[in-house]
C-alpha positions as CSV (number, residue, x, y, z in Angstrom):
1,X,0.0,0.0,0.0
2,X,1.5,3.4,-1.0
3,X,2.2,5.7,1.9
4,X,1.4,9.4,2.2
5,X,3.3,11.9,4.4
6,X,1.6,13.5,7.4
7,X,1.1,16.8,5.5
8,X,-0.4,14.9,2.5
9,X,-2.8,13.1,4.8
10,X,-3.8,16.3,6.5
11,X,-4.3,18.1,3.2
12,X,-6.3,15.2,1.7
13,X,-8.5,15.0,4.8
14,X,-9.3,18.7,4.6
15,X,-10.0,18.7,0.9
16,X,-12.2,15.7,1.1
17,X,-14.0,17.0,4.1
18,X,-14.6,20.3,2.3
19,X,-16.3,18.5,-0.6
20,X,-18.4,16.3,1.8
21,X,-19.6,19.3,3.9
22,X,-20.3,21.4,0.9
23,X,-22.3,18.7,-0.8
24,X,-24.3,18.1,2.4
25,X,-25.1,21.8,2.6
26,X,-26.0,21.8,-1.1
27,X,-28.5,18.9,-0.4
28,X,-30.0,20.9,2.4
29,X,-30.4,24.0,0.3
30,X,-31.9,22.0,-2.5
31,X,-34.5,20.7,-0.1
32,X,-35.3,24.2,1.0
33,X,-35.9,25.3,-2.6
34,X,-32.9,27.5,-2.8
35,X,-31.3,25.4,-5.6
36,X,-33.5,24.5,-8.5
37,X,-33.2,22.1,-11.5
38,X,-30.9,19.1,-11.2
39,X,-28.4,18.6,-8.5
40,X,-26.0,15.6,-8.4
41,X,-24.0,15.1,-5.2
42,X,-20.5,13.7,-5.0
43,X,-20.8,12.3,-1.4
44,X,-18.7,9.2,-1.1
45,X,-16.5,9.7,-4.1
46,X,-14.2,12.4,-2.7
47,X,-11.0,10.4,-2.8
48,X,-11.1,10.1,-6.6
49,X,-10.7,13.7,-7.5
50,X,-8.7,14.7,-4.5
51,X,-6.1,12.0,-5.2
52,X,-5.9,12.9,-8.8
53,X,-5.4,16.6,-8.0
54,X,-2.7,15.7,-5.6
55,X,-0.9,13.9,-8.4
56,X,-1.3,16.6,-11.0
57,X,0.6,19.9,-11.6
58,X,-0.4,23.4,-12.4
59,X,-1.7,23.6,-16.0
60,X,-3.3,20.2,-16.1
61,X,-6.9,20.5,-17.2
62,X,-10.0,18.9,-15.6
63,X,-13.2,18.2,-17.4
64,X,-16.1,16.1,-16.1
65,X,-19.9,15.4,-16.3
66,X,-22.7,16.9,-14.3
67,X,-21.6,15.5,-10.9
68,X,-19.1,18.3,-10.8
69,X,-19.1,20.3,-7.5
70,X,-16.3,18.1,-6.0
71,X,-14.1,18.5,-9.0
72,X,-14.5,22.3,-8.9
73,X,-13.6,22.6,-5.2
74,X,-10.6,20.2,-5.7
75,X,-9.2,22.4,-8.5
76,X,-9.2,25.4,-6.1
77,X,-12.4,27.1,-7.2
78,X,-14.0,29.0,-4.3
79,X,-16.9,27.6,-2.4
80,X,-18.7,31.0,-2.6
81,X,-18.6,31.0,-6.4
82,X,-19.7,27.4,-6.7
83,X,-22.6,27.7,-4.3
84,X,-23.7,31.0,-5.8
85,X,-23.9,29.3,-9.2
86,X,-26.0,26.6,-7.7
87,X,-28.5,29.2,-6.4
88,X,-28.4,31.1,-9.7
89,X,-26.7,34.3,-8.4
90,X,-24.5,36.8,-10.2
91,X,-21.5,35.9,-8.1
92,X,-21.5,32.3,-9.5
93,X,-18.8,31.0,-11.8
94,X,-21.2,31.2,-14.8
95,X,-22.8,34.4,-13.4
96,X,-25.9,32.4,-12.4
97,X,-26.8,31.1,-15.8
98,X,-25.3,27.6,-15.6
99,X,-26.5,26.2,-12.3
100,X,-25.3,22.9,-10.9
101,X,-24.4,21.2,-14.2
102,X,-22.5,23.9,-16.1
103,X,-19.6,25.8,-14.4
104,X,-16.2,26.7,-15.8
105,X,-13.0,28.4,-14.7
106,X,-10.3,29.1,-17.2
107,X,-8.1,30.4,-14.3
108,X,-8.3,27.0,-12.6
109,X,-8.2,25.0,-15.9
110,X,-11.6,23.5,-15.1
111,X,-13.6,23.1,-18.3
112,X,-17.0,21.9,-17.0
113,X,-19.5,20.4,-15.9
114,X,-21.4,18.9,-19.0
115,X,-25.0,17.7,-19.0
116,X,-24.8,15.6,-22.1
117,X,-23.7,12.1,-21.1
118,X,-20.2,11.3,-22.5
119,X,-19.8,14.7,-24.2
120,X,-16.9,15.7,-22.0
121,X,-14.9,12.7,-23.2
122,X,-14.6,14.1,-26.7
123,X,-13.9,17.6,-25.3
124,X,-11.3,16.3,-22.9
125,X,-9.6,14.5,-25.8
126,X,-9.6,17.9,-27.6
127,X,-7.9,19.5,-24.6
128,X,-5.2,16.8,-24.8
129,X,-4.8,17.5,-28.6
130,X,-4.3,21.2,-27.8
131,X,-1.5,20.2,-25.3
132,X,0.2,18.1,-28.0
133,X,-0.2,20.8,-30.6
134,X,1.3,23.4,-28.3
135,X,4.2,21.1,-27.2
136,X,3.6,21.5,-23.5
137,X,3.6,18.7,-20.9
138,X,0.1,19.3,-19.5
139,X,-2.3,16.4,-19.1
140,X,-6.1,16.4,-19.6
141,X,-7.9,14.7,-16.7
142,X,-11.1,13.5,-18.3
143,X,-13.7,12.1,-15.9
144,X,-16.8,10.1,-16.8
145,X,-19.0,7.5,-15.1
146,X,-19.7,3.8,-15.7
147,X,-22.9,4.7,-17.5
148,X,-21.2,7.1,-19.9
149,X,-18.6,4.4,-20.7
150,X,-21.0,2.8,-23.1
151,X,-21.3,5.9,-25.3
152,X,-20.1,5.6,-28.8
153,X,-18.2,8.9,-28.7
154,X,-16.1,7.5,-25.9
155,X,-14.6,5.0,-28.3
156,X,-14.1,7.4,-31.1
157,X,-12.2,9.5,-28.6
158,X,-10.1,6.5,-27.5
159,X,-9.2,5.8,-31.1
160,X,-8.0,9.3,-31.9
161,X,-6.2,9.7,-28.6
162,X,-4.3,6.4,-29.1
163,X,-3.6,7.2,-32.8
164,X,-2.1,10.6,-32.0
165,X,-0.6,9.6,-28.6
166,X,-2.5,12.4,-26.8
167,X,-1.8,13.1,-23.1
168,X,-5.2,12.3,-21.6
169,X,-6.1,10.2,-18.6
170,X,-9.6,8.8,-18.9
171,X,-10.9,8.5,-15.3
172,X,-13.9,6.2,-15.2
173,X,-15.7,6.9,-11.9
174,X,-17.4,3.5,-11.5
175,X,-20.0,4.0,-8.8
176,X,-21.7,0.7,-9.8
177,X,-25.1,2.0,-10.6
178,X,-24.8,4.7,-13.3
179,X,-28.2,6.4,-13.2
180,X,-29.8,3.5,-11.5
181,X,-28.9,0.3,-13.2
182,X,-26.3,-2.0,-11.8
183,X,-23.2,-2.4,-14.1
184,X,-23.7,-6.1,-14.6
185,X,-27.1,-5.5,-16.1
186,X,-25.9,-2.7,-18.5
187,X,-22.4,-3.6,-19.5
188,X,-21.1,-6.7,-21.2
189,X,-17.6,-5.9,-20.0
190,X,-17.7,-4.8,-16.4
191,X,-13.9,-4.4,-16.1
192,X,-13.8,-0.8,-17.4
193,X,-10.0,-0.7,-17.2
194,X,-10.0,-3.0,-20.2
195,X,-12.2,-0.8,-22.4
196,X,-9.2,0.6,-24.2
197,X,-7.5,-2.6,-25.1
198,X,-8.6,-2.7,-28.7
199,X,-7.0,0.7,-29.1
200,X,-3.8,-0.3,-27.2
201,X,-4.6,2.0,-24.3
202,X,-3.4,0.5,-21.0
203,X,-5.6,0.7,-17.9
204,X,-5.9,-0.3,-14.3
205,X,-8.5,-0.8,-11.6
206,X,-8.1,1.4,-8.6
207,X,-9.7,1.4,-5.1
208,X,-11.4,4.8,-5.5
209,X,-12.3,4.9,-1.8
210,X,-8.7,5.0,-0.7
211,X,-6.8,8.3,-1.2
212,X,-3.4,6.5,-1.2
213,X,-4.5,4.3,-4.1
214,X,-6.0,7.1,-6.2
215,X,-2.9,9.3,-5.6
216,X,-0.4,6.5,-6.5
217,X,-2.4,5.6,-9.6
218,X,-2.6,9.2,-10.6
219,X,1.2,9.5,-10.5
220,X,1.6,6.4,-12.6
221,X,-0.8,7.7,-15.2
222,X,0.7,11.2,-15.2
223,X,4.2,9.8,-15.8
224,X,2.9,7.7,-18.7
225,X,1.2,10.6,-20.4
226,X,4.0,13.1,-19.8
227,X,6.5,10.8,-21.3
228,X,4.7,10.9,-24.6
229,X,3.2,7.3,-24.5
230,X,-0.4,8.5,-25.1
231,X,-3.6,8.0,-23.2
232,X,-4.2,6.0,-20.0
233,X,-7.4,4.6,-18.4
234,X,-8.0,4.5,-14.6
235,X,-11.1,2.8,-13.5
236,X,-11.8,4.2,-10.1
237,X,-14.1,1.8,-8.2
238,X,-16.0,4.2,-6.0
239,X,-19.5,4.5,-4.5
240,X,-21.9,7.4,-4.2
241,X,-24.0,7.4,-1.0
242,X,-26.9,9.5,-2.4
243,X,-29.1,8.7,-5.4
244,X,-28.1,9.7,-8.9
245,X,-29.6,13.1,-8.3
246,X,-31.6,14.7,-5.6
247,X,-34.8,13.4,-7.2
248,X,-33.6,9.8,-7.1
249,X,-34.9,7.7,-4.2
250,X,-32.2,5.0,-5.0
251,X,-34.6,2.0,-4.5
252,X,-32.3,-0.1,-6.7
253,X,-30.0,-0.8,-3.8
254,X,-30.5,-1.7,-0.2
255,X,-29.9,0.7,2.8
256,X,-27.7,-2.0,4.3
257,X,-25.4,-2.0,1.3
258,X,-25.0,1.8,1.5
259,X,-24.5,1.6,5.3
260,X,-21.9,-1.1,4.9
261,X,-19.9,1.0,2.5
262,X,-20.1,4.1,4.8
263,X,-19.0,2.0,7.8
264,X,-16.2,0.0,6.3
265,X,-14.9,2.0,3.3
266,X,-15.6,5.7,3.8
267,X,-12.7,7.6,2.2
268,X,-12.6,10.3,4.8
269,X,-12.9,8.0,7.8
270,X,-9.9,6.0,6.5
271,X,-7.7,9.0,6.5
272,X,-9.1,10.2,9.9
273,X,-8.2,6.8,11.5
274,X,-4.6,7.0,10.2
275,X,-4.2,10.6,11.4
276,X,-5.3,9.6,14.9
277,X,-3.5,6.2,15.2
278,X,-0.4,6.5,13.0
279,X,0.3,10.2,13.0
280,X,-0.9,10.9,16.5
281,X,-2.9,13.9,15.5
282,X,-5.2,14.9,18.3
283,X,-9.0,14.8,18.2
284,X,-8.9,18.5,19.0
285,X,-6.8,19.3,15.9
286,X,-9.1,17.4,13.7
287,X,-12.1,19.2,15.2
288,X,-10.4,22.5,14.3
289,X,-10.1,21.4,10.7
290,X,-13.7,20.4,10.6
291,X,-14.8,23.7,12.2
292,X,-12.8,25.6,9.6
293,X,-14.4,23.7,6.8
294,X,-17.8,24.2,8.2
295,X,-17.1,28.0,8.4
296,X,-16.2,28.0,4.7
297,X,-19.4,26.1,3.8
298,X,-21.6,28.3,6.0
299,X,-20.1,31.4,4.5
300,X,-20.7,30.0,1.0
301,X,-24.4,29.3,1.8
302,X,-24.8,32.8,3.2
303,X,-23.2,34.4,0.2
304,X,-25.3,32.3,-2.2
305,X,-28.5,33.1,-0.4
306,X,-28.0,36.9,-0.3
307,X,-26.1,37.6,-3.5
308,X,-28.3,39.3,-6.1
309,X,-29.7,37.4,-9.0
310,X,-28.3,38.2,-12.5
311,X,-29.4,41.3,-14.2
312,X,-31.7,40.6,-17.2
313,X,-29.0,41.9,-19.5
314,X,-27.0,38.8,-18.8
315,X,-29.4,37.0,-21.2
316,X,-27.4,38.6,-24.0
317,X,-23.9,37.9,-22.9
318,X,-21.8,34.8,-23.7
319,X,-23.7,34.2,-26.9
320,X,-21.7,33.2,-30.0
321,X,-22.9,34.3,-33.4
């Protein structure tokens, strides 16, 4: 098992906790009617994006689907801006016009948030093409789920990426149920790390609930891409605790299954245990981290509730002719 330093464990703990608390608050605000439309929470999957960001460097791009709040926070986007976008306020990253599923930050190299299933895979491949064209050593981190893995455009992208040896890591966040159908009922090949074999793209399965595993796998994949060998696939075996979206009662799985995963494999609790037992961090210090995270989230909710809505003139901005 790869080891992390004390500082890495503390940083990972804080980043994952920020995502968890933010998503819990977003769920509450959705229930209160402050967030409209669709809202897909990342609770349970925090170790995937945090581990990958730990392994990346400045300039690497991130693109994902509509379960995107965690990715935004992990890239350093502000909680205030993300939450304000969820509530449709002018201080949001898309000035209140994108909502939960459509946020971008050129500054943080985050390219969405895409509502069309699998669309981000083609776009992420395009980001990698731009890196190759410009001659830099940046890598495109392209996230998609087990459901999107069956989309045709995914394999067209695989073919082009392999043919041109593009620096892209395809990160398949396999949460086992896609929108609500178990993978063994929807996919003939349930080992998603093998999905690129016909294009000579290597892949590996990773315990996506363990930050040490996701970080180590990220480093291996980054080295492969930066050395000019082309694309790489990481199947992150993870688990979302909530339904597909806030409107999903998740009756396709048992409460016992979810509770077992929470109790035995929670990504944050694993790090917390190591901090207490191996690094001798005190409960008091961990409580301070939690309090600091809760303050950030509370401030974001306050900002997103009181920030003005967009001016009607915003209807005419960001329109391409």
